[in-house]
C-alpha positions as CSV (number, residue, x, y, z in Angstrom):
1,X,0.0,0.0,0.0
2,X,1.5,3.3,-1.2
3,X,1.7,6.1,1.2
4,X,-0.5,9.1,0.2
5,X,1.4,12.1,-1.3
6,X,0.3,15.6,-0.4
7,X,1.2,18.6,-2.6
8,X,0.3,22.1,-1.6
9,X,0.8,24.7,-4.3
10,X,-0.2,28.3,-5.0
11,X,-2.7,28.6,-7.9
12,X,-1.7,31.8,-9.5
13,X,-0.2,33.2,-12.7
14,X,3.4,32.3,-11.7
15,X,2.6,28.7,-11.0
16,X,0.5,28.3,-14.2
17,X,2.6,30.2,-16.6
18,X,4.1,27.9,-19.2
19,X,1.4,25.2,-18.7
20,X,-0.3,25.9,-22.0
21,X,2.8,25.4,-24.2
22,X,3.5,22.1,-22.4
23,X,-0.1,21.1,-23.1
24,X,0.1,22.1,-26.8
25,X,3.4,20.3,-27.3
26,X,2.1,17.1,-25.7
27,X,-1.3,17.1,-27.4
28,X,-0.6,18.7,-30.8
29,X,3.1,18.3,-31.4
30,X,2.8,17.6,-35.1
31,X,0.4,20.4,-35.7
32,X,2.8,22.8,-33.9
33,X,5.7,21.7,-36.0
34,X,3.7,21.9,-39.3
35,X,2.3,25.3,-38.4
36,X,5.8,26.6,-37.6
37,X,7.2,25.3,-40.9
38,X,4.3,26.8,-42.8
39,X,4.9,30.2,-41.1
40,X,8.6,30.1,-41.9
41,X,7.8,29.2,-45.6
42,X,5.3,32.1,-45.8
43,X,7.8,34.6,-44.4
44,X,10.6,33.4,-46.7
45,X,8.4,33.4,-49.8
46,X,7.0,36.8,-48.9
47,X,10.5,38.2,-48.4
48,X,11.5,36.8,-51.8
49,X,8.5,38.3,-53.5
50,X,9.2,41.7,-51.9
51,X,12.6,42.1,-53.4
52,X,13.1,45.3,-55.3
53,X,12.2,45.0,-59.0
54,X,9.7,42.2,-58.4
55,X,6.0,42.6,-59.0
56,X,4.9,40.6,-56.0
57,X,5.3,43.3,-53.3
58,X,1.7,43.3,-52.1
59,X,1.4,39.5,-52.1
60,X,4.9,39.2,-50.5
61,X,3.9,41.7,-47.7
62,X,0.7,39.7,-47.1
63,X,2.7,36.4,-46.8
64,X,5.1,38.0,-44.3
65,X,2.2,39.3,-42.3
66,X,0.4,35.9,-42.3
67,X,3.5,34.0,-41.4
68,X,4.3,36.5,-38.5
69,X,0.7,36.3,-37.2
70,X,0.9,32.5,-37.3
71,X,3.9,32.6,-34.9
72,X,2.0,35.0,-32.6
73,X,-1.1,32.9,-32.4
74,X,0.2,30.5,-29.7
75,X,1.3,33.5,-27.6
76,X,-2.2,35.0,-27.8
77,X,-3.8,31.6,-26.9
78,X,-1.6,31.5,-23.8
79,X,-2.5,35.0,-22.8
80,X,-6.2,34.1,-23.2
81,X,-5.8,30.9,-21.2
82,X,-4.0,32.8,-18.4
83,X,-6.7,35.5,-18.4
84,X,-9.4,32.8,-18.0
85,X,-7.5,31.3,-15.1
86,X,-7.6,34.7,-13.3
87,X,-11.4,34.4,-13.3
88,X,-11.3,31.0,-11.5
89,X,-12.7,31.1,-7.9
90,X,-9.5,29.5,-6.5
91,X,-7.1,31.9,-8.2
92,X,-4.5,33.4,-5.9
93,X,-5.0,30.7,-3.2
94,X,-3.4,27.5,-2.0
95,X,-4.7,24.2,-3.4
96,X,-4.0,20.9,-1.6
97,X,-3.7,17.8,-3.8
98,X,-3.6,14.4,-2.0
99,X,-2.6,11.5,-4.3
100,X,-3.5,8.0,-3.0
101,X,-4.2,4.6,-4.4
102,X,-7.8,5.6,-4.9
103,X,-7.2,8.8,-6.9
104,X,-6.7,12.5,-6.2
105,X,-8.4,14.6,-3.5
106,X,-8.3,18.3,-4.2
107,X,-9.1,21.0,-1.7
108,X,-8.9,24.8,-1.9
109,X,-10.8,28.0,-1.8
110,X,-13.2,26.9,-4.6
111,X,-14.2,23.7,-2.7
112,X,-13.2,20.1,-2.5
113,X,-13.3,17.3,-5.1
114,X,-12.3,13.6,-5.2
115,X,-11.4,12.1,-8.5
116,X,-10.7,8.4,-9.0
117,X,-7.8,7.4,-11.2
118,X,-10.2,5.7,-13.7
119,X,-12.0,9.1,-14.2
120,X,-8.7,10.6,-15.6
121,X,-7.7,10.5,-19.2
122,X,-4.0,10.7,-18.8
123,X,-1.1,11.9,-16.6
124,X,1.9,13.3,-18.4
125,X,5.2,14.2,-16.8
126,X,7.1,17.0,-18.5
127,X,10.4,18.8,-17.8
128,X,8.5,21.6,-16.1
129,X,5.7,19.8,-14.3
130,X,2.8,17.4,-14.3
131,X,-0.2,17.6,-16.6
132,X,-3.3,15.8,-15.3
133,X,-5.9,15.3,-18.0
134,X,-9.6,14.9,-17.2
135,X,-10.2,14.6,-21.0
136,X,-8.1,15.5,-24.1
137,X,-8.5,19.2,-23.6
138,X,-9.0,19.9,-19.9
139,X,-6.0,19.6,-17.7
140,X,-4.6,20.5,-14.3
141,X,-1.1,21.7,-14.1
142,X,1.2,21.3,-11.1
143,X,4.7,22.9,-11.6
144,X,7.9,21.0,-10.8
145,X,8.7,23.3,-7.8
146,X,5.7,21.9,-5.9
147,X,7.2,18.4,-5.9
148,X,9.9,16.9,-3.8
149,X,12.3,14.4,-5.3
150,X,10.6,11.2,-6.4
151,X,7.1,12.3,-5.8
152,X,6.1,12.8,-9.4
153,X,7.3,9.4,-10.3
154,X,5.5,7.9,-7.4
155,X,2.2,9.6,-8.5
156,X,2.7,8.3,-12.0
157,X,3.2,4.8,-10.5
158,X,-0.1,5.1,-8.6
159,X,-1.9,6.0,-11.7
160,X,-0.3,3.2,-13.7
161,X,-1.1,0.6,-11.0
162,X,-4.8,1.7,-11.1
163,X,-5.0,0.0,-14.5
164,X,-4.6,3.0,-16.8
């Protein structure tokens, strides 16, 4: 029987910053790579068309603009995601996560919840923290600095032993 692991973390902008790129890279890696390559191609083609003496100046400018906006889109999504977090009732408060063989118990300013391991879609360890997915799009982020050595691996072990 594994000993329960309790993590207490601050739910604020600092702790959540960077969670969205981790989520995007995990869920949509090939789309992120493809979009980046298309943006680079649009900028390069646009710059080529804007050379002095060529007749594609307007089209070239449009391609440079579209390619540049394509690179800005993930940053805008992250800002919108962080703005949405500021509206959450538990924002700027401490949240206690207790991981046990049965699942996760969460308690904070917004209330309490118990989630069994089989109700979760996935747990994903990254270099910067732990993504806990309720489904493919909804996730909880706990940054690395909230964990002590070996805790994240033990939590992943609990989830894997539950049959997921």
